[in-house]
C-alpha positions as CSV (number, residue, x, y, z in Angstrom):
1,M,0.0,-0.2,-0.1
2,R,1.2,3.4,-1.1
3,G,0.4,7.0,0.2
4,R,-2.0,7.6,2.7
5,P,-3.6,4.2,3.4
6,G,0.2,2.9,3.8
7,R,1.1,5.5,6.2
8,L,-1.9,4.4,8.3
9,E,-1.2,0.7,7.6
10,S,2.3,1.6,9.5
11,A,0.3,3.6,12.2
12,N,-2.2,0.5,12.5
13,P,-0.9,-2.8,11.2
14,G,-3.6,-4.8,10.0
15,L,-6.3,-2.1,9.8
16,F,-6.6,-2.6,6.0
17,G,-6.0,-6.3,5.8
18,D,-3.1,-7.7,3.7
19,L,-2.3,-5.6,0.4
20,S,-4.1,-8.6,-1.5
21,Q,-7.1,-8.0,0.7
22,F,-6.8,-4.3,0.1
23,R,-6.5,-4.5,-3.4
24,R,-9.1,-6.8,-4.2
25,L,-11.6,-4.5,-1.9
26,H,-10.7,-1.2,-2.8
27,G,-8.4,-1.3,-6.5
28,S,-5.2,-1.3,-7.5
29,Q,-2.6,1.6,-8.4
30,S,-3.9,0.9,-12.2
31,D,-7.4,2.1,-10.7
32,H,-5.7,5.6,-9.8
33,H,-8.1,7.4,-12.4
34,D,-11.5,5.3,-11.0
35,R,-13.3,8.2,-9.1
36,E,-15.4,5.6,-7.5
37,A,-12.6,3.6,-6.4
38,I,-10.8,6.8,-4.9
39,A,-13.9,8.1,-3.2
40,R,-14.0,4.5,-1.4
41,V,-10.7,4.8,-0.2
42,Q,-11.2,8.1,0.8
43,S,-14.0,7.4,2.8
44,L,-12.4,4.8,4.6
45,I,-9.4,6.5,6.0
46,Q,-10.9,9.9,6.2
47,P,-11.9,9.3,9.8
48,F,-8.0,8.7,10.5
49,M,-7.1,11.9,8.7
50,L,-6.4,15.4,10.1
51,R,-5.5,17.0,6.8
52,R,-7.4,19.5,4.9
53,T,-6.9,21.0,1.5
54,K,-7.1,24.2,-0.3
55,S,-9.4,22.7,-2.3
56,D,-12.0,21.9,0.7
57,P,-14.7,24.5,0.2
58,A,-15.1,25.0,3.6
59,I,-11.6,26.5,4.1
60,S,-10.7,27.6,0.8
61,A,-12.0,31.3,1.3
62,N,-9.9,31.3,4.6
63,F,-6.5,31.0,2.6
64,T,-4.7,33.7,1.4
65,N,-1.9,33.5,-1.3
66,K,1.1,31.4,0.0
67,I,4.2,33.4,0.3
68,E,7.3,31.6,0.6
69,I,10.7,34.0,1.2
70,T,14.2,31.6,1.5
71,H,16.3,33.1,4.2
72,V,19.9,32.1,4.3
73,V,21.2,31.4,7.9
74,T,24.7,30.3,8.5
75,L,25.3,27.5,11.1
76,S,26.8,28.3,14.4
77,D,30.4,27.1,15.4
78,E,28.9,24.5,17.5
79,Q,26.8,23.3,14.6
80,R,29.1,23.2,12.2
81,G,31.5,21.1,14.5
82,M,28.6,18.9,15.5
83,Y,27.8,18.3,11.6
84,E,31.2,17.5,10.9
85,N,31.3,14.8,13.4
86,H,28.2,13.6,12.9
87,V,29.0,13.0,8.7
88,Q,32.4,11.4,9.9
89,D,30.6,8.9,12.0
90,A,27.6,8.2,10.0
91,F,29.9,7.6,7.0
92,A,32.0,5.1,9.2
93,Q,28.8,3.4,10.3
94,V,27.8,3.0,6.5
95,E,31.1,1.6,5.5
96,Q,30.8,-1.0,8.4
97,S,27.2,-1.8,7.3
98,T,26.3,-4.9,5.6
99,G,23.3,-5.3,3.7
100,T,21.3,-2.9,1.8
101,S,18.5,-2.3,4.5
102,S,21.2,-1.5,6.7
103,R,23.3,0.8,4.6
104,G,19.7,2.6,3.7
105,T,19.0,3.0,7.4
106,S,22.4,4.3,8.1
107,V,22.1,6.8,5.6
108,L,18.6,7.8,6.6
109,A,19.6,8.5,10.2
110,L,22.7,10.6,8.4
111,I,20.5,12.8,7.0
112,T,17.9,12.9,9.9
113,G,20.9,14.1,12.3
114,C,21.9,16.6,9.7
115,R,18.5,18.0,9.5
116,Q,18.3,17.8,13.3
117,I,21.7,19.7,14.0
118,A,21.2,22.1,11.4
119,N,17.9,23.2,13.0
120,S,18.9,23.3,16.6
121,P,21.6,20.8,18.4
122,A,18.9,20.5,20.9
123,H,16.7,18.4,18.5
124,F,19.8,16.2,17.5
125,Y,20.2,14.8,21.2
126,E,17.9,12.0,22.3
127,A,17.2,13.5,25.7
128,S,17.5,17.2,25.6
129,P,19.9,18.2,28.2
130,S,18.6,20.4,30.7
131,S,20.4,23.4,29.7
132,F,17.8,23.0,26.3
133,S,14.8,23.5,28.2
134,D,15.2,27.3,28.4
135,P,13.9,28.6,24.7
136,R,16.2,31.8,25.5
137,I,19.4,29.4,26.1
138,N,18.0,27.4,23.1
139,A,18.2,30.2,20.7
140,A,21.7,31.2,21.9
141,H,22.4,27.4,19.9
142,S,20.2,27.8,17.1
143,P,21.0,30.8,14.5
144,K,17.9,29.4,12.7
145,L,15.3,30.0,15.7
146,V,16.9,33.5,16.5
147,R,16.0,34.4,12.9
148,L,12.5,32.8,12.8
149,E,12.1,34.5,16.2
150,N,12.8,37.9,14.4
151,I,10.8,37.2,11.6
152,M,7.6,36.1,13.6
153,S,8.4,39.4,15.7
154,D,8.1,41.4,12.7
155,I,4.9,39.6,11.3
156,R,3.3,40.0,14.7
157,D,4.1,43.7,14.8
158,R,2.5,44.1,11.8
159,G,-0.8,42.6,12.6
160,Q,-0.2,39.6,10.3
161,A,-0.5,36.0,10.9
162,A,1.7,32.9,9.8
163,L,1.9,29.5,9.6
164,V,5.2,27.6,10.7
165,F,5.7,24.0,9.2
166,T,8.4,21.6,10.4
167,S,8.6,17.8,10.0
168,L,10.9,17.9,13.2
169,Q,9.5,17.4,16.9
170,G,10.5,18.7,19.9
171,D,11.4,21.6,22.2
172,G,14.2,22.6,19.9
């Protein structure tokens, strides 16, 4: 199963039966143009989804045009050192890995760690040190967070609002 049903399957194993049962009941990928099959799957998974789209008439009028602005932020010296150490350690682990799955997991861990370090050192630590529990201290370790706080302050001062999305979770 791919897409949303597949993600739900990983969170709730067995919810949709096995792949052959799912395809027999709800169609296969070759049916992706079959509107009825799509509607059946959507109605099946809808109670589990907390996602809305711009095309949803109930909320589309509330969306303004999306504005994207790129701000380049340089890593701190601390982040740069952590990043370099993480990359070296990860490459050593990849070299020691045996099998495609093990190497793939090591590469994924490398990418995730690099993203966490670039976001905030607190995200990289599995159990954030208590010193990172204070947002002001955390900001001192993350130029990205400092820049975000400045941007959000400017937006707030203008009486505007913003949504900030991240795939990283935690207090970092």
